[in-house]
N, C-alpha and C positions, 0 to 999 in steps of 0.2 A: 212375545216380542219378536220383531223381524230379525232375521239372521243375515249376516253379511253374505253368506253363500246364496241366499234367496235373491238378494239384490244383484249379485254378479251373474247368476244364472239367467234371471229375467233380462238383464241388460244385453246379454249376448243373443238370447233366443228371440227377443222382440226387436232388436236393432237399435238399442240405445247406445251401447259402448262395446267396442271390440278391442282385443289385445292388438297392439301395433305389430305389424309384420308377422302375423300369426302363422302364415304358411311357411315361414322360416324359423319356427319355434318361438317367435315373439321377441320383443325387445323389452327388457326389464325397465319398469318405471315409465312406460310410454303407452298411451291409449288413443284409439281413434273413435270419434263420435259417429254413430250410424245414422240412418235416415230419421228415426224418431229422436235420437239423442241430440242431433244438431238443431232440430226444431225447438226442443226444450231448452237447450243452452242459449239459443238466440232469443227466445222469449224472455228468459231470465235476464240476459244482458240488456235487452230492449227496456224491460221494466226498470232496471237500475238506471240506465241512461236517461230515460224520460223523467224519472223521479229526481235524479240528481241535477240535470242540466236544463230542464224546462222551467227555469226560474230566472229572475233578473240578474243574480250575481254569481252564477256558476257557468263557466263556458268549457268547451271541450277541446282537446287536441289529440293527435295521434303521432307520437314521436317515434323516431327510428329505433330499431332493435340494436343496431350497431352505433356506438357513440365514441367520441374521442377518448383515448385511454386516460387522459388527465381528469375526465369526469369521475372515474373510479378511484383515482389517486386522491382527489379532493374530498370525495364522500367517505373515504376510509375503507372502501371495499377491497382495494388491492392488498392492504396489509391486515385488515381486521375481519373480513367477511369469511369466517371459518367456523367449523363445528368441531367439538371434541371427538376424536376418533379412537376406537379401541378394537383390537383384533383378538379373537380367541385362537390360541396357539394350536389347539387340537383340531377344531372343526374348520379352521381357516376362514371363518366368517368375520365380516367387518360390521361394526355397529357404531352408532352415535352413542357416546357414553351417557348423555343426559336422557336420551330416549330409552336406553336400556334400563335406567333407573325408574323412569316414568312407567314403563311396562311392568316393572316389579311392584310399583305402588298399586297399579290396577289389580295385579294378582293377589296382593295382600288384602285389598279391599273386598274382592270377590270371595275370598276365603273367610271373610268375617273378621279379619285382623285389623279393625278400624283404627285403633290407637297406634299400632305399629305403622300403618300406612300414613297416618297423619304426621307422625314423628319424622318419617323419611321425607315426606313432602316439605316439612320445615327445614330439614337439613339440606335438601336439594336446593331450596330457594336461596340458601346462604353460600353455596359453592362459588368460589372465585378463582379456582385454579384447576389445572388438569390433575394434579396430585390428589386434590380433594375428591374429584370424580372417581379416581382409581380406588382411593381408600374406602369410599362408600360401597363400591361394587364388591370389594373384598369383605368388608364388614358384614354385608347382608348375604354373603355367600351366593351371589348370583352366578348361575351357570348357563351354558349353552349346550344342549344335548348331553348334559351330565358333566361337562368339563368346566372347571373353574380356573383354567390356565389362561391368564390374560396378559397381553402386552401392556406397556405403559400407554397412557392417554396422550395423543398428539393432536395438534391442530391441522385441519384439512380445509384448504380454501375451496369454496363451492363454485367459483366462477368458471364457466367454460371459456377456454382460450382458443382463439383462432388467429388467422393472419389476413391482412388486407393487401391485395395486390399480388404481384407475381413472385415476390421473394418471401421466404419464411425465416425471418430473423427478428431480433428484439425491436428493430425500428418499425416493423409492420404488425406488431401485436395488437389485436383488438379483443374485446370480450363480448359474448352474448349477454345482454343485460340481465342481471339477477333480480331486478325490480323495475317497475315502470316509473317510480317516483322521481328519479333523477332527471328523466326526460322532461318532467314538469318543471323542476327547479331551474334547469338551465334555460328554459323558455319563459321564465317568470316575467322578465322585462318585455320580451316580444309580445306576449299575450296581453299584459297590462296596458301597453301603449296602443296596440292595434285594436283591441276590443274596448278601449276607453273605460277600463274598470277602475273602481275606487275601493279602497279598503273599507270593510272586509269583502273579499271575493274569493272564489274558488276556481281551480282548474281541474277538470276531470279527464280520465283516460281509461280505456279498456285496451289491454294488450298482452301479448305473450311475454313471459319471463322464463329464465332458464337457471337451474341450480343443479350442480353435480352432486346430488344427495349421496351421502355415504351408503345408505340403504333405503329403498323405497318400501312402502307398506300400505296396507289397508286400502287397496283398490285405487281410487282417485285422490285419496287424502294426501299422500306424499309422493309426488312424482317429480321427474327431472325437467319436464316441460309443462308449463301450466299457464293459466290466464288470470290476470288480475283486473279488478275493477276498483280503481283508486281515485281519490279526490284529495287535493291539497288545498286547505282553506287558509288564506293569508289574512292575518289580523294584526291589530296594533298591540305591541307588548303591554302586558298588564290586563288585556282583555281575553287572553287565550284560554284560561281555565273556565271562564263562563261559556265561551264557545265550545269548549271541550264537552261540557255537560249537555249543551244543547244538541250537539251531534251524537252524543251517546244515546240520548232519547230517540232521536230521529232514526238512527240505524236499527235500534231495537224494533221500532215501528215498521221499518222496511221489511224485516224478516217475518214478522207476524202477518204483514199484508200479503205474503206469499202463501199463506195458509199453514205456516209452521205453527204447531201447537206451542203455546207459551211454556208448558211444562217440559218441552224438549229444548228450551233455550235457557241460557244463564249468562250473566255478566261476571267476568273474572278479572279482578284487578291484578296488575303485575307487581309482585313483591320486589323483583329485580328489574331495574329499568335499563334500557339501551343507553349508550353513551350520549345520544342526541336528545333523549326524552326527559321531561320532568313529570310526566304522568302517562299512564297507558292502561287500557282495559280491553279485554277480548270478548267478543260475542262467541259463545260456544254452543254447539249442538250436540245432543246426546245420540251419537251414532251407535250402531249395534256393538262396536268395539269399545265404547265409552265416550266420554266428553272430548270434543276436539274443536279447535278454533276455526271459525268460518269468516271472521272479520276482526280486524284490530283497529281500535281508535287510539291515536297517539298524539300527544302534545309534543311536537318535535322541537320546540323553541325556535331560534333562528340559526341553528347549527348549520343546516345545509346551505342556505343562502350565504351565510358568512364564509363557509368553506369555499364555495365556488367564486365568491367575490375576491377572496384572498388569492386563490390559485390562478384565476383568469386575469385579475387586475381590472375587471370591469365592475362598475358600481351596480349593485342590485338593491338599491334603496327605493323606498316609497317617499314621495314628496307630497305632504299635505299642504295644498296651496291656500287653504283657508287659515290654518293655524301656523303656517310657515314652519312646519315641523318636518324633519327628515329622520327616517329610521329604517332599519332592516326588519321586515315583518317577521312575526312569529307565525308558526304553522300548526294547524290542527289537521291531522291526516285521518282519513277513513280508507282502509285498505281491505277489500273483500276478495276472496278467492272465487272466481267464477266456477272453477271445477269443483271446489269444495261445496259451494252453494248449490250447484247442480246435484251433487251427491246427497246433500242434506234434504233438498226438496224431494228427491226420489225416495229416500228412506222414510221421510215423513208421510209421503203419500201412500206407501205400500200398506195394503190391508188384506186380510183373509177373513172371510166370514161364512157361516153356514146359512143357507137359504133353502126354502121349499120351492121346488120348480113347479111347472104347470101340471105335472103328473102327480103332484103331492109327495114327491120323494125329496129327501134332504140331500143337498150337494154343496160342495165347497166352491166359493166364488173368490177369485183373486181380483183385486181392483186397485188401481192407482187413483187416489182422490186428489188430483191436481186441482188448483183453482182453474176456472175457465180461461183466465188470461194466460196461464202458463202451459196449459195442455197442448201437446204437440199437434194433435188433430182435434179440431173443434167439433166436427160432426161427421158421422158416417151415414151413407145413404144406401138403403137396401131395397131392391125389388123383392116382393114376397116370393114370387116365382119368376122363372125366366121365360115368360110367355104372356100372351093376351095384352101386349102393349105396355106392360109394367116396366120392362127394362128401358124402353125408350123414354117413358115418363120420368123414371128415376135418373137416367143419364142427363136429361135436360136440367133437373134440379141440381145435380152434382156440378155440371158445367157452370150454371148460374152462380151457385154459392162459392165455387172455386175462385171466382174473381175477387172475393173479399176474404175468404177463410181458407185455412188448410183443411181440406176434406178428403174423405176416402170413400171409394165405391166398392162394395163387396156383394158378390152373388153366390158365394161358395158356402154350402151347408145349410142346415136348418137355421131358422131365425134365432133360436135360443143360443146356438153355437156362435153365431155372428155377434150377438150381444156380448157373450163372454169374451170373445177376442178383443172387442173394443174396450170392455171394462178393464182388461189386463194391461192395456196401454194408456188408459186414462182419458179416453174420448168422452166428453161430458154428455153429448147428445147423439142419439141414433134415430134416423128418419126412415120410416118404412112406407113404401108405396104398395098398396094392395088393390084388389078389384074395385073397391069403392072409389079409389083415387081418380080413376078415369071418368067416373060419373059425376062426382061432386067437387073435384079439384082439391080434396083434402088429403092429408097424410097423418100418420101417427108419429109423434115425437116422444122419445123415451128418455128419461133422466137417468144418468149413470148412478148417482148416489142413492136416490129413493126408489129407482126402478119404476116409478109412476109413469103412466102414459097419458097423453092427451091428444085430441084431434084438432088440428088447425088447418087453415087454408094454406095451400102451397105458395100462394102469392105473398103471404105474410112471413115466410120462413126467414128471410134475410133480416127483417126488422126484429123478429123474435130473437134470433141469435145475437144480433148486435146489442140488444137490450140486456140479454143474459150475460154476455161476455164482458161488456163494458161496466156492468154493475158489480 
């Protein structure tokens, strides 16, 4: 099974992800996407956006990161958006109490203590106070670097505070948004009227969110700056649970359409619901460190629209002109993490295999088996040698294909070595120009996954690639 260290090493070495501010020892919980990483991330977001909004009843917006402070008062974030925090007195490290217990559950499971891990899971699901978190940590003898000296559990608000304007006082306080959803809710009426939408309809958004996490972990999984792909679907009260089931199925299908193996996915129902929800389920991926959420589907009732209606004094109702009915819509939310989705796709694609090379020797091949649609680079073009007109012929192909696809031109090293470089970054097709190409206008195209090669006309390359990538 792939290890997290393999993914992190590959990410830096091949230009998928770098530690933020690395030349200054790095910034904890912050990451930069490199040349290949930004292509993969953009392809993932494009796939989500097209599948979500290229339909009749879902439209998109891009709301501001900075919003009026009353937005967060109404939504409950100012008072309630907090995590249970605990410090170890000896090591001086800070943890989320619930995550500390979840990590212990994973350790018990890996040690084969299945019943004990399941019992703790049940107890954790019923926790309702900070004292109960503390008691469980003590009961199970959880330690950090051998120390079981813990402080009391306290609430820690996760919102980043800033100031708007020239003064820094209570009147100028603003927050970096901890979620993109509220930008959709406060624009509900604007979008409904301007886009002439009728219930049921959805509003989708991709954007940055910020949470001052107590401690970050597992590479891109828990960070302080991240990107969300969210859609709020507005429905008539009483029809929300049917729509919830429909979206649950659709979101599962989305992740499998990215090439993620079904055995690496699972749906996990929430035993403990947020104050705004009447049903919730997570889509989880089996990361190298264990199962983790990549998307949540929530039935949010009409909590948010009611809260903003009451706080602002502005009506956020839907008027059914046919039935003369007025109501505040219920909401089904699909909230996916772009960063977590990126990481899931990367982990799912990573593969190592033993192959026999052209000389009959066994060697190891690392390959990223992205779908053609997600692959950062669609095709790489190689002249077999740097003479006899081959570089000019290959360059012409590269420039022509570059108008439609992200391609790469490589002349360095033996052809086998160039294949391996492209395999390791997930390029699905390699095109080689050789001596025959100049005579018959054909090239060799090699498939990443099968390593099979075929000869085709250079004039048909664009059509060939369009067909393969779109299918």
